[in-house]
C-alpha positions as CSV (number, residue, x, y, z in Angstrom):
1,M,-0.3,0.0,-0.3
2,D,1.2,3.3,-0.8
3,R,1.7,5.1,2.4
4,A,0.5,8.6,1.7
5,T,-2.6,7.5,-0.3
6,G,-3.8,4.6,1.2
7,E,-4.2,3.0,-2.6
8,P,-2.5,-0.2,-3.8
9,V,0.7,0.8,-5.5
10,R,0.6,0.2,-8.9
11,R,4.0,-0.4,-10.5
12,Y,5.0,-0.1,-14.3
13,E,7.4,0.1,-16.8
14,H,7.4,1.1,-20.3
15,D,8.6,-1.0,-23.0
16,H,11.5,0.2,-24.7
17,P,14.9,2.2,-23.6
18,G,13.7,6.0,-23.9
19,D,10.6,6.1,-24.0
20,L,10.2,7.7,-20.7
21,L,13.4,9.6,-18.8
22,H,12.8,10.6,-14.7
23,V,14.5,13.7,-14.2
24,D,14.7,15.2,-10.6
25,V,17.4,17.2,-8.5
26,K,18.9,15.6,-5.4
27,K,20.5,18.2,-2.7
28,F,23.4,17.1,-1.1
29,G,25.7,19.6,1.4
30,N,29.0,20.4,0.3
31,I,32.0,18.9,2.7
32,P,34.4,21.1,4.4
33,D,38.4,20.8,3.5
34,G,39.5,18.1,6.1
35,G,36.0,15.9,6.1
36,G,32.5,16.2,7.0
37,W,30.7,16.2,10.5
38,R,29.4,12.6,9.8
39,F,32.7,10.8,9.6
40,V,34.7,13.4,11.5
41,G,32.5,14.2,14.2
42,R,30.2,17.9,14.8
43,A,33.2,19.3,16.7
44,H,35.9,18.3,14.1
45,G,33.6,19.5,11.6
46,G,32.7,22.6,12.8
47,K,36.5,23.6,12.9
48,N,37.2,22.3,9.3
49,R,33.8,24.3,8.2
50,A,35.6,27.3,9.9
51,A,39.3,26.7,8.3
52,T,38.0,25.8,4.5
53,P,39.4,28.6,2.1
54,G,37.2,31.6,1.5
55,K,34.3,30.8,4.1
56,P,33.8,33.0,7.6
57,R,33.6,31.4,10.9
58,N,30.9,29.1,11.4
59,P,30.1,29.0,7.6
60,N,27.5,27.5,5.9
61,M,29.1,25.3,3.1
62,G,26.3,25.6,0.6
63,H,25.3,22.7,-1.6
64,A,25.9,20.5,-4.5
65,F,22.8,19.8,-6.4
66,V,23.2,16.6,-8.3
67,H,20.6,16.8,-11.4
68,A,20.0,13.1,-12.2
69,V,18.2,11.4,-15.3
70,I,16.8,7.8,-15.2
71,D,15.5,5.5,-18.3
72,D,12.5,3.9,-17.2
73,H,12.8,0.7,-18.8
74,S,17.0,-0.1,-17.8
75,R,17.4,2.2,-14.8
76,L,20.2,3.4,-16.8
77,A,21.5,6.8,-15.1
78,Y,22.9,9.6,-16.1
79,A,23.9,12.9,-13.4
80,E,25.6,16.2,-13.1
81,I,26.9,18.4,-10.4
82,H,26.0,21.3,-10.5
83,D,26.3,24.7,-8.1
84,D,22.1,25.4,-8.3
85,E,18.7,23.7,-9.9
86,T,17.9,26.7,-12.1
87,A,16.3,26.2,-15.4
88,V,19.1,26.9,-17.3
89,T,20.7,24.4,-15.8
90,A,18.6,21.8,-15.7
91,T,18.2,22.3,-19.7
92,A,21.9,22.0,-20.4
93,V,21.5,18.7,-18.3
94,L,18.7,17.5,-20.3
95,R,20.8,18.1,-23.5
96,R,23.9,16.6,-22.7
97,A,22.2,13.4,-21.0
98,V,19.9,13.4,-24.4
99,A,23.0,13.0,-26.6
100,W,24.5,10.7,-24.4
101,F,21.7,8.4,-24.4
102,T,21.7,8.6,-28.2
103,T,25.3,7.4,-28.4
104,R,23.9,4.4,-26.8
105,G,21.7,3.7,-29.3
106,V,19.0,5.4,-27.2
107,T,16.1,7.8,-28.9
108,I,14.2,9.8,-25.8
109,R,10.7,10.2,-26.3
110,R,9.2,11.5,-23.0
111,A,10.3,13.4,-19.5
112,L,8.9,13.1,-16.4
113,S,9.6,15.4,-13.9
114,I,8.1,16.6,-10.4
115,I,6.3,20.1,-10.2
116,G,9.5,22.1,-9.5
117,S,10.6,26.0,-10.8
118,P,13.0,24.1,-13.3
119,Y,10.8,21.9,-15.0
120,V,7.8,24.4,-14.7
121,S,9.4,27.4,-17.3
122,H,9.2,28.1,-20.3
123,L,13.1,27.4,-21.3
124,W,12.3,23.6,-19.8
125,R,9.6,23.7,-22.0
126,D,10.8,25.0,-25.2
127,T,14.0,22.9,-25.0
128,C,11.8,19.7,-24.6
129,A,10.0,21.1,-28.0
130,E,13.5,21.4,-30.0
131,L,14.3,18.1,-28.9
132,S,11.2,16.2,-29.7
133,I,10.3,15.4,-26.3
134,K,6.9,15.0,-24.8
135,L,6.4,16.5,-21.2
136,S,4.7,14.6,-18.1
137,R,4.7,16.1,-14.6
138,T,3.5,14.1,-11.5
139,R,0.7,14.5,-9.5
140,P,0.9,17.7,-7.2
141,R,2.5,16.4,-3.1
142,L,3.1,12.9,-4.7
143,P,6.6,12.4,-5.7
144,Q,6.5,9.1,-5.5
145,T,4.8,9.2,-8.9
146,N,8.2,9.9,-9.6
147,G,9.3,6.9,-7.7
148,K,11.9,5.3,-9.6
149,I,14.1,8.4,-9.7
150,E,13.4,9.1,-5.9
151,R,14.5,5.3,-5.6
152,F,17.9,6.3,-7.2
153,H,18.5,9.2,-4.7
154,P,19.2,6.9,-1.8
155,T,21.2,4.5,-4.0
156,M,23.3,7.1,-4.8
157,A,23.7,8.6,-1.2
158,D,24.6,5.3,-0.1
159,G,26.9,4.4,-2.8
160,W,28.8,7.5,-3.7
161,G,27.3,10.9,-1.4
162,Y,27.9,9.5,2.2
163,A,30.3,6.2,0.9
164,R,33.6,6.9,2.5
165,C,35.5,10.4,4.5
166,Y,35.9,12.7,1.3
167,T,38.2,15.5,2.3
168,S,36.5,18.3,0.6
169,K,33.9,18.9,-2.1
170,T,36.0,18.6,-4.8
171,D,37.0,14.9,-3.9
172,R,33.4,14.1,-3.7
173,R,32.2,15.5,-7.1
174,Q,35.4,13.8,-8.8
175,A,34.1,10.2,-7.3
176,L,30.9,10.5,-9.5
177,P,31.3,9.5,-12.7
178,A,33.5,6.2,-11.4
179,W,30.4,5.4,-9.2
180,L,27.7,6.3,-12.0
181,H,29.7,3.8,-14.1
182,E,29.8,1.1,-11.7
183,Y,25.9,1.6,-11.5
184,N,25.3,1.4,-14.6
185,H,27.8,-1.2,-16.1
186,H,28.3,-4.0,-13.0
187,R,26.5,-2.9,-10.0
188,P,23.3,-6.2,-9.7
189,H,20.1,-4.4,-10.0
190,T,17.0,-6.2,-8.2
191,T,14.5,-5.3,-11.0
192,R,16.5,-6.5,-13.7
193,R,17.1,-10.1,-11.9
194,S,20.6,-8.9,-10.9
195,K,22.0,-7.6,-13.8
196,P,23.3,-4.2,-14.3
197,P,21.2,-1.2,-16.2
198,V,23.2,-1.1,-19.4
199,S,22.1,-5.1,-19.7
200,R,18.8,-3.8,-20.9
201,L,20.2,-1.8,-24.0
202,I,21.1,-3.5,-27.5
203,N,24.7,-3.2,-29.1
204,V,26.4,-1.1,-26.7
205,S,30.1,-1.4,-25.7
206,D,30.6,-2.9,-22.9
207,Q,27.1,-3.9,-22.2
208,Y,28.5,-7.6,-21.7
209,I,32.0,-6.7,-19.5
210,W,30.0,-7.1,-16.2
211,F,30.1,-10.9,-16.8
212,C,33.8,-10.5,-16.4
213,D,33.6,-10.4,-13.0
214,L,32.3,-14.0,-12.7
215,G,35.4,-15.1,-14.0
216,M,33.8,-16.1,-17.6
217,S,36.2,-16.2,-20.9
218,M,35.2,-14.2,-24.0
219,R,34.3,-17.3,-25.6
220,R,31.9,-17.7,-23.5
221,L,30.3,-14.5,-23.8
222,N,29.9,-15.0,-27.2
223,T,28.5,-18.2,-27.1
224,Y,26.1,-17.1,-24.4
225,P,24.7,-14.0,-25.1
226,L,22.0,-12.1,-23.0
227,H,18.3,-12.9,-23.9
228,Y,15.5,-10.2,-22.9
């Protein structure tokens, strides 16, 4: 049952990659030089914040905004870190995400977002129209309508955002591409029958590389391809 509405949970999945993209922004607090309070404690973390260059005493470190895009069918993920969540930034991320999916043989047809300021702007509307992407939005005050990306957020937080003691915000930002590659190409996904998201794409470079972790030879990879 859905806790917010009391109605039965209705799960769905679109038939092909690119039929629907889930888009959203996840906010993370920036990390002071030397480490944040989650790993070094509040007292030490406060000292690190005060000692971070360019910050006054007891500073607010600000936030990192992770603009994330998830393909509904495959769960393949694309993400970028920025210092804001404006419509200009969100649309630029969308353009690069569409290009990234295109190089993997995926044509984007529709995008689903929350009713947030970047996604109700004329710029977002016009950019989607230019890219031939149909717009959809979640129901008001029901972010679970965009549930696939809402579930991706804690996965990203556990696997990357708070996975280890980063010594600066730059240290954490530089770690995101490697984690995304791990998520897309190697990390077993429960809804993909313990296969990584890239396994649902066809004829994409590296889509079979995850088998190598199981000790299979290249000959066996060619002999036993994935079946959909």
